[in-house]
C-alpha positions as CSV (number, residue, x, y, z in Angstrom):
1,M,0.0,-0.2,0.1
2,P,1.5,3.4,-1.0
3,A,2.4,5.9,1.5
4,I,0.0,8.7,2.1
5,P,2.0,11.7,1.2
6,A,2.8,14.5,3.9
7,P,0.8,17.7,3.0
8,D,2.5,20.7,1.5
9,M,3.0,23.1,4.4
10,N,4.0,26.0,1.9
11,E,0.6,25.6,0.1
12,K,-1.7,28.5,0.3
13,L,-4.9,28.2,2.6
14,A,-8.2,29.6,1.4
15,G,-8.7,31.4,4.6
16,P,-8.9,30.8,8.2
17,L,-9.7,27.3,9.5
18,G,-12.6,26.4,11.7
19,D,-15.7,28.2,12.4
20,F,-16.6,31.7,12.7
21,A,-15.2,33.3,15.9
22,P,-17.3,33.1,18.8
23,A,-18.4,37.0,18.5
24,Q,-19.1,36.6,15.0
25,I,-21.5,33.4,15.5
26,R,-23.6,35.2,17.8
27,A,-23.6,38.1,15.7
28,E,-24.5,36.4,12.6
29,L,-27.4,34.1,14.3
30,H,-28.9,37.1,15.6
31,R,-28.9,38.7,12.3
32,M,-30.5,35.8,10.8
33,A,-33.0,35.6,13.8
34,D,-33.9,39.0,12.7
35,W,-34.2,38.2,9.1
36,I,-36.6,35.4,9.7
37,A,-38.7,37.4,12.2
38,D,-39.0,40.0,9.7
39,Y,-40.2,37.9,7.0
40,R,-42.5,35.9,9.0
41,I,-44.2,39.2,10.6
42,G,-44.2,40.9,7.2
43,I,-45.2,38.0,4.9
44,A,-48.5,39.4,4.0
45,E,-47.2,42.4,2.9
46,R,-45.2,40.6,0.2
47,A,-46.5,39.5,-3.1
48,V,-47.4,36.1,-3.2
49,S,-45.3,35.4,-6.2
50,N,-43.3,37.5,-8.8
51,D,-42.6,37.1,-12.5
52,V,-39.1,35.7,-12.8
53,E,-37.7,34.7,-16.2
54,A,-36.4,30.9,-16.0
55,G,-32.8,30.5,-15.4
56,S,-32.6,34.0,-14.6
57,I,-31.8,33.1,-11.0
58,A,-29.4,30.5,-11.7
59,A,-27.3,33.0,-13.7
60,S,-27.0,35.4,-11.0
61,L,-25.9,32.8,-8.8
62,R,-23.4,31.5,-11.1
63,A,-21.9,35.2,-11.8
64,V,-20.3,35.3,-8.4
65,A,-16.6,34.2,-7.8
66,W,-17.4,31.5,-5.4
67,E,-14.2,30.0,-5.1
68,E,-13.0,32.6,-2.7
69,P,-14.8,33.3,0.7
70,A,-17.4,35.8,0.8
71,G,-18.7,38.0,3.8
72,M,-21.9,37.4,5.3
73,D,-22.7,40.8,4.4
74,R,-22.4,39.9,0.8
75,I,-24.1,36.5,1.1
76,M,-27.5,38.1,2.9
77,A,-27.4,40.8,0.1
78,D,-27.6,38.0,-2.4
79,L,-30.4,36.1,-0.1
80,D,-32.3,39.2,-0.5
81,D,-31.7,40.5,-4.1
82,V,-31.3,37.3,-5.9
83,V,-33.1,34.5,-4.2
84,M,-35.9,36.0,-2.5
85,P,-37.3,37.6,-6.0
86,G,-37.8,33.9,-6.9
87,I,-39.5,32.6,-3.9
88,L,-43.2,31.3,-4.1
89,H,-44.2,32.3,-0.6
90,W,-46.3,29.1,0.4
91,G,-46.6,30.6,4.0
92,H,-48.6,33.7,2.7
93,P,-51.9,33.7,3.8
94,A,-53.4,34.4,0.5
95,F,-51.7,31.2,-1.1
96,L,-54.3,28.6,-1.5
97,G,-52.5,26.4,-3.8
98,Y,-51.6,22.8,-3.4
99,F,-51.8,22.1,0.2
100,G,-51.7,24.5,3.1
101,S,-48.3,23.7,4.6
102,T,-47.5,26.7,6.9
103,S,-44.5,27.4,9.1
104,N,-44.8,29.1,12.6
105,T,-42.7,30.4,15.4
106,P,-42.2,27.2,17.5
107,A,-41.6,25.3,14.1
108,L,-39.0,27.6,13.2
109,L,-37.2,27.3,16.5
110,G,-37.2,23.5,16.3
111,E,-35.9,23.9,13.0
112,M,-32.9,26.0,14.0
113,A,-32.2,23.9,17.0
114,A,-32.1,20.5,14.6
115,A,-29.7,22.2,12.3
116,A,-27.5,23.2,15.4
117,L,-27.5,20.0,16.7
118,N,-27.1,18.1,13.3
119,V,-27.4,14.5,14.7
120,S,-28.3,11.7,12.5
121,A,-31.2,9.7,14.0
122,M,-30.4,6.3,12.6
123,T,-30.1,4.4,15.6
124,W,-30.8,4.8,19.3
125,K,-27.1,5.1,20.0
126,S,-26.5,7.4,17.5
127,S,-28.8,10.1,19.4
128,P,-30.9,8.5,22.1
129,A,-33.0,11.7,22.4
130,A,-33.9,11.9,18.6
131,T,-35.0,8.5,18.5
132,E,-36.9,8.5,21.7
133,M,-38.4,12.0,20.7
134,E,-39.7,10.5,17.4
135,N,-41.1,7.6,19.2
136,V,-43.0,9.8,21.1
137,V,-44.0,12.4,18.6
138,L,-45.3,9.6,16.2
139,D,-47.4,8.2,19.3
140,W,-49.0,11.8,19.7
141,I,-50.1,12.0,15.9
142,R,-51.5,8.5,16.1
143,D,-53.4,9.2,19.0
144,M,-54.7,13.0,18.3
145,T,-55.9,11.8,14.5
146,G,-57.5,8.6,16.1
147,L,-55.5,6.3,14.1
148,P,-55.6,2.6,15.3
149,P,-53.6,2.0,18.5
150,G,-50.6,-0.1,18.5
151,Y,-49.7,0.9,15.1
152,M,-45.8,1.7,15.1
153,G,-44.8,5.1,13.3
154,V,-41.8,5.8,11.1
155,V,-41.0,9.3,10.1
156,Y,-40.2,9.9,6.4
157,D,-39.8,13.1,4.4
158,T,-42.7,12.7,2.2
159,A,-45.7,10.1,1.5
160,S,-44.2,9.5,-1.7
161,V,-41.4,8.0,0.0
162,A,-43.7,6.4,2.6
163,V,-45.8,4.6,0.0
164,M,-42.8,3.2,-1.7
165,H,-41.8,1.6,1.8
166,A,-45.5,0.2,2.3
167,L,-45.5,-0.9,-1.2
168,A,-42.3,-2.8,-0.9
169,A,-43.7,-4.7,2.1
170,A,-46.7,-5.4,0.2
171,R,-44.6,-7.1,-2.4
172,E,-42.7,-9.1,-0.2
173,S,-45.9,-10.2,1.4
174,A,-47.3,-10.9,-2.0
175,C,-44.8,-12.9,-3.6
176,G,-41.9,-13.3,-0.9
177,G,-38.1,-13.6,-1.6
178,T,-37.7,-10.2,-3.1
179,R,-35.3,-9.2,-0.6
180,T,-32.9,-11.9,-1.4
181,E,-33.5,-13.0,-5.0
182,G,-35.3,-10.0,-6.6
183,M,-37.9,-10.3,-9.2
184,L,-35.8,-11.1,-12.4
185,G,-35.6,-14.5,-13.8
186,R,-38.2,-15.8,-11.3
187,P,-40.9,-18.3,-13.4
188,D,-42.8,-18.6,-10.2
189,L,-43.7,-14.8,-10.0
190,A,-46.7,-13.7,-12.1
191,P,-46.8,-9.8,-12.6
192,L,-48.0,-8.0,-9.6
193,R,-51.0,-5.6,-9.6
194,I,-51.7,-2.4,-7.5
195,Y,-55.2,-0.9,-7.3
196,A,-56.0,2.8,-6.6
197,S,-58.7,5.1,-7.6
198,D,-58.6,7.5,-10.8
199,Q,-58.2,10.2,-8.0
200,A,-55.4,8.8,-6.1
201,H,-52.0,10.5,-6.0
202,S,-49.1,10.2,-8.7
203,S,-46.9,8.6,-6.1
204,V,-48.5,5.4,-6.4
205,G,-47.4,5.1,-10.1
206,K,-43.7,6.7,-9.1
207,A,-43.4,3.8,-6.5
208,A,-44.5,1.2,-9.1
209,I,-41.8,2.2,-11.3
210,V,-39.0,2.5,-8.5
211,L,-40.0,-1.2,-7.3
212,G,-40.1,-3.0,-10.7
213,V,-43.9,-3.5,-10.7
214,G,-44.4,-1.0,-13.5
215,E,-46.5,1.8,-14.1
216,M,-49.1,-0.1,-16.5
217,N,-49.7,-2.5,-13.2
218,V,-51.3,0.3,-11.3
219,V,-55.1,-0.2,-12.2
220,R,-57.0,2.9,-11.8
221,V,-60.2,1.9,-10.3
222,Q,-63.1,4.3,-11.2
223,T,-64.9,6.5,-8.9
224,D,-68.3,7.6,-7.8
225,D,-70.5,10.8,-8.3
226,E,-68.4,12.2,-5.2
227,F,-65.0,10.9,-6.4
228,R,-64.9,8.0,-3.9
229,M,-63.5,4.8,-5.1
230,D,-66.3,2.5,-6.5
231,C,-66.0,-0.8,-4.5
232,N,-67.9,-3.1,-7.0
233,A,-65.5,-1.8,-9.9
234,L,-62.6,-2.6,-7.5
235,E,-63.9,-6.1,-6.9
236,R,-64.5,-6.6,-10.7
237,A,-60.9,-5.5,-11.6
238,I,-59.6,-7.9,-9.0
239,E,-61.5,-10.7,-10.2
240,R,-60.5,-10.2,-13.9
241,D,-56.8,-10.2,-13.1
242,V,-56.8,-13.3,-10.9
243,A,-58.7,-15.0,-13.5
244,Q,-55.6,-14.0,-15.9
245,G,-53.3,-15.2,-13.7
246,L,-52.2,-11.8,-12.1
247,T,-51.4,-11.3,-8.6
248,P,-52.8,-8.6,-6.7
249,M,-50.6,-6.9,-4.4
250,A,-52.0,-3.9,-2.9
251,V,-54.9,-1.7,-2.7
252,I,-54.3,2.2,-2.0
253,A,-57.6,3.7,-0.1
254,T,-57.2,7.5,-0.1
255,V,-58.6,9.5,2.8
256,G,-58.6,13.1,1.2
257,T,-57.6,13.2,-2.6
258,T,-55.6,15.8,-3.6
259,S,-58.1,17.4,-6.1
260,T,-61.2,17.3,-3.9
261,G,-60.5,16.0,-0.5
262,S,-62.7,13.0,-1.0
263,V,-62.3,9.9,1.2
264,D,-62.5,6.5,0.0
265,P,-65.0,3.9,1.5
266,V,-62.1,2.5,3.6
267,A,-64.0,0.0,5.7
268,E,-65.5,-1.8,2.3
269,I,-62.1,-1.8,1.0
270,G,-60.6,-3.4,3.9
271,R,-63.4,-6.1,3.6
272,I,-62.6,-6.7,0.3
273,C,-58.6,-6.8,1.0
274,G,-59.3,-9.0,3.9
275,E,-61.3,-11.7,2.0
276,R,-58.4,-11.7,-0.4
277,K,-55.5,-11.1,1.7
278,I,-54.3,-8.2,-0.1
279,W,-52.2,-5.4,1.4
280,L,-54.5,-2.5,2.2
281,H,-52.5,0.9,2.2
282,V,-54.2,4.3,3.3
283,D,-52.9,7.3,2.0
284,A,-54.6,9.9,4.7
285,A,-51.4,12.1,3.9
286,Y,-53.9,15.2,3.7
287,G,-57.1,13.6,5.4
288,G,-55.7,12.0,8.2
289,A,-55.4,15.3,9.9
290,F,-59.2,15.9,9.6
291,G,-59.3,12.9,12.5
292,V,-58.3,15.4,15.2
293,L,-61.9,17.0,15.2
294,P,-64.7,14.8,16.9
295,E,-66.9,15.9,14.0
296,G,-64.0,14.5,11.6
297,R,-63.1,11.3,13.3
298,W,-65.4,9.4,10.9
299,V,-62.6,9.5,8.4
300,T,-60.6,6.9,10.4
301,E,-63.5,4.1,10.3
302,G,-62.1,1.0,8.9
303,M,-58.2,1.9,9.1
304,D,-57.8,-0.6,11.9
305,V,-57.6,-3.3,9.4
306,A,-55.1,-1.6,7.2
307,D,-51.5,-2.9,6.8
308,S,-50.1,0.7,6.6
309,I,-51.3,4.2,6.8
310,V,-49.4,7.5,6.0
311,V,-50.6,11.0,7.5
312,N,-48.5,14.1,6.6
313,P,-48.0,16.8,9.4
314,H,-46.5,19.0,7.0
315,K,-49.9,19.0,5.0
316,W,-52.4,19.9,7.7
317,L,-50.8,19.5,11.4
318,F,-48.8,22.6,11.2
319,V,-45.5,21.2,10.8
320,P,-43.2,22.5,8.1
321,L,-42.1,20.6,5.4
322,D,-41.0,17.6,5.3
323,F,-42.3,15.4,7.7
324,S,-44.5,12.3,6.9
325,A,-45.7,9.8,9.3
326,L,-46.0,5.9,8.2
327,Y,-47.9,3.6,10.6
328,L,-47.7,0.0,10.2
329,R,-50.0,-2.6,11.7
330,N,-47.3,-5.2,11.6
331,P,-43.8,-3.4,11.8
332,Q,-41.7,-6.6,11.8
333,S,-42.6,-7.2,8.2
334,M,-40.8,-3.6,7.4
335,R,-38.1,-4.6,9.5
336,D,-37.3,-7.9,8.1
337,L,-37.4,-6.3,4.7
338,F,-35.0,-3.3,5.2
339,S,-32.8,-4.3,8.2
340,L,-29.1,-4.5,7.0
341,T,-26.5,-3.7,9.5
342,P,-23.0,-3.3,8.2
343,E,-19.8,-4.1,10.2
344,Y,-19.1,-0.4,10.7
345,L,-22.5,0.2,12.3
346,R,-22.2,-3.0,14.6
347,G,-21.5,-0.9,17.5
348,A,-24.2,1.5,16.7
349,A,-27.2,-0.7,16.6
350,S,-29.5,-0.6,19.7
351,D,-29.4,-3.2,22.2
352,S,-32.3,-1.7,24.1
353,S,-36.0,-1.8,23.5
354,A,-35.7,1.3,21.6
355,P,-36.1,0.8,17.4
356,D,-33.4,1.6,15.2
357,Y,-35.2,3.4,12.6
358,M,-32.5,2.7,10.1
359,D,-34.0,-0.6,9.8
360,Y,-37.2,0.6,8.6
361,G,-36.3,2.1,5.5
362,I,-33.5,2.7,2.7
363,Q,-32.2,6.1,4.7
364,L,-29.5,5.6,6.9
365,G,-28.6,9.4,7.7
366,R,-31.8,10.8,8.9
367,R,-32.6,14.3,10.1
368,F,-33.8,15.1,13.6
369,R,-37.3,16.0,12.2
370,A,-39.2,15.0,15.4
371,L,-37.6,18.2,17.1
372,K,-39.7,20.8,15.2
373,A,-42.8,18.5,15.4
374,W,-42.5,18.6,19.1
375,M,-41.9,22.0,19.3
376,V,-45.4,22.9,17.4
377,F,-47.3,20.1,19.5
378,R,-46.0,21.3,22.7
379,A,-46.5,25.3,21.9
380,F,-50.2,24.7,20.3
381,G,-51.3,21.8,22.5
382,R,-53.8,19.2,21.0
383,A,-56.6,21.8,21.8
384,G,-54.6,24.5,19.6
385,I,-54.1,22.2,16.7
386,E,-57.8,21.2,16.7
387,S,-58.9,24.9,16.9
388,R,-56.7,25.7,13.9
389,V,-57.9,22.8,11.7
390,R,-61.4,23.7,12.5
391,E,-61.0,27.0,11.4
392,N,-59.5,26.2,8.0
393,C,-62.7,24.1,7.6
394,R,-65.0,27.6,8.4
395,L,-62.8,29.6,6.0
396,A,-63.3,26.9,3.2
397,A,-67.2,26.8,4.1
398,T,-67.0,30.8,3.8
399,L,-65.6,30.8,0.5
400,A,-67.9,27.7,-0.6
401,N,-70.9,30.1,0.4
402,L,-69.7,33.1,-1.7
403,V,-69.3,30.8,-4.5
404,S,-73.1,29.4,-4.5
405,Q,-74.6,33.3,-4.5
406,E,-72.6,34.2,-7.4
407,P,-74.4,33.8,-11.0
408,G,-71.9,31.9,-13.4
409,F,-70.1,30.0,-10.6
410,A,-70.8,27.0,-8.7
411,L,-69.1,24.5,-6.8
412,A,-67.9,21.5,-8.6
413,T,-68.0,19.4,-5.8
414,P,-69.4,19.2,-2.1
415,V,-66.5,20.7,0.3
416,N,-64.5,17.8,1.8
417,M,-62.5,19.3,4.9
418,A,-60.7,22.5,3.5
419,I,-60.8,22.2,0.0
420,V,-63.1,23.9,-2.5
421,C,-63.3,23.2,-6.0
422,I,-65.2,26.2,-8.2
423,R,-66.4,25.9,-11.8
424,Y,-67.0,29.0,-13.7
425,Q,-69.5,28.4,-16.6
426,P,-72.0,31.2,-17.2
427,A,-74.8,30.6,-19.7
428,G,-73.9,30.6,-23.5
429,I,-70.4,29.1,-23.3
430,D,-69.5,25.6,-24.0
431,S,-67.6,23.1,-21.9
432,E,-64.3,23.3,-23.5
433,T,-64.4,27.1,-23.6
434,A,-65.3,27.1,-19.8
435,N,-62.3,25.0,-19.5
436,M,-60.0,27.3,-20.9
437,R,-61.6,30.2,-18.9
438,N,-61.3,28.5,-15.6
439,Q,-57.7,27.9,-16.1
440,Q,-57.2,31.5,-17.3
441,I,-58.5,32.9,-14.2
442,V,-56.2,30.8,-12.1
443,E,-53.3,32.0,-14.1
444,R,-54.3,35.7,-14.1
445,V,-55.1,35.5,-10.2
446,N,-51.7,34.2,-9.7
447,A,-50.2,36.7,-12.0
448,T,-51.3,39.5,-9.7
449,G,-49.1,38.5,-7.1
450,Q,-52.0,39.0,-4.6
451,A,-53.1,35.3,-4.2
452,Y,-52.3,31.9,-5.5
453,L,-54.7,29.3,-6.6
454,T,-54.4,26.1,-8.5
455,Y,-56.6,24.5,-11.0
456,T,-57.4,20.5,-11.6
457,T,-59.4,18.5,-13.9
458,L,-62.5,16.2,-12.8
459,R,-64.0,14.1,-15.4
460,G,-63.0,16.5,-18.3
461,E,-64.0,19.7,-16.5
462,T,-61.4,22.1,-15.6
463,V,-62.2,23.7,-12.1
464,I,-60.5,26.2,-9.9
465,R,-59.1,24.9,-6.7
466,A,-58.7,26.4,-3.3
467,G,-56.8,24.5,-0.5
468,F,-56.9,26.1,3.3
469,G,-54.6,25.4,5.9
470,N,-52.5,28.2,6.8
471,I,-52.6,29.5,10.3
472,L,-52.5,33.4,8.8
473,T,-55.5,33.2,6.7
474,T,-58.7,35.1,7.6
475,D,-62.0,36.2,6.3
476,A,-60.3,39.4,4.6
477,H,-58.3,37.0,2.5
478,V,-60.8,34.7,1.6
479,N,-62.9,38.0,0.6
480,A,-60.1,39.4,-1.1
481,V,-59.4,36.2,-3.1
482,W,-62.9,35.7,-4.2
483,N,-62.9,39.3,-5.5
484,L,-59.8,38.6,-7.5
485,I,-61.7,35.5,-8.9
486,R,-64.7,37.4,-9.8
487,A,-62.8,40.4,-11.2
488,E,-60.9,38.3,-13.6
489,A,-64.0,36.5,-14.9
490,R,-65.6,39.7,-15.6
491,R,-62.8,41.0,-17.5
492,M,-63.4,37.9,-20.0
């Protein structure tokens, strides 16, 4: 083995080694704290979005001589002048697009503390507090949303990654041996099938791609008039596939679909899966949070027979991105699939009753995500979480009431939870023209920078979609957004 050459002591250093001096550490952290506070306090005064030319931000970022150290004055100036104009402000109270991910003061403090600690929550020994806090926070989420007791939780970044892990366990349950033998060249394996409604999230298709099941083997089951999975259609699809020699692997039941917030009949789907021994995964990434309300607890009906359930606190439990919780009826199935401890981690593996979360997924390095969630839940309390969810639902109902009173506008679906779908179709225009106008209304409202909406398509009809979940949104913002929608419609 060749000797490692000694360093050249005459080589020029790029700058001082180590961290900033203690006084500068304190000064810069105070400056960033003030910057964050100014942003948070003044976010409602900003434009929600800005007109930015694609590539312009990257060009400005590349234009600096980054090889040499820069002072923090210059870096902070670039943050304001280059980065901020290209930010879509998801935390703005008039941001009603996608889902209502919202930041808040305790969450910001938790993120700052987690970044300072910079631990990896891969095993109990690698950071006992991170592992045990994750365990406790997951128990709190399960209990406050009414998920089945006894289910073990694991934190991932997003529901897309959570469903991939759940379906990996479903694949092993359906055919066995994939951990050791894989799937190629096995004549004993028939093509696997995954069933999800035509409103289910696109992450199901991506998981099928990654797992080698194939996107074409995701069967999209038709939905009823309220965009819920049709269980008769599900049974027919399964029976047809079995008759053709295919293997049903999993069914995805959605609680709170992305477009409309619809809730599939989980209990009936569970009965079908139970009779046929098919893995049931419940995607409650959005709708699971509705269970914190006594009047919303009905969304958890039937979940006690699910094999896996995902809830995203970053969608509607006021924990900022990213934080997704996957719950497992039989966590050993996940551990058997993913546990793999190399020699260099033998001493890090837990010899206690606490879980080593690295054994429940592909991640080894894991952020201390539980800290920000713990901060939010302690600061708001279960009662505060419940009150904020209920307020979001009230605001959605307020917008729905305004829509129902306006000629030319109608609710495209019943208001589910805190999602409102609006169809603009005045008398005298055909469906295709109405589709174009609904899309244009959203684009023109967003171009004002005063609000942000999205649109979706429901059975060929384009509709305006507003999703509530921000703790800063008030009736004044609802009225302002509605006036923008009406004004843009009138201009057409």
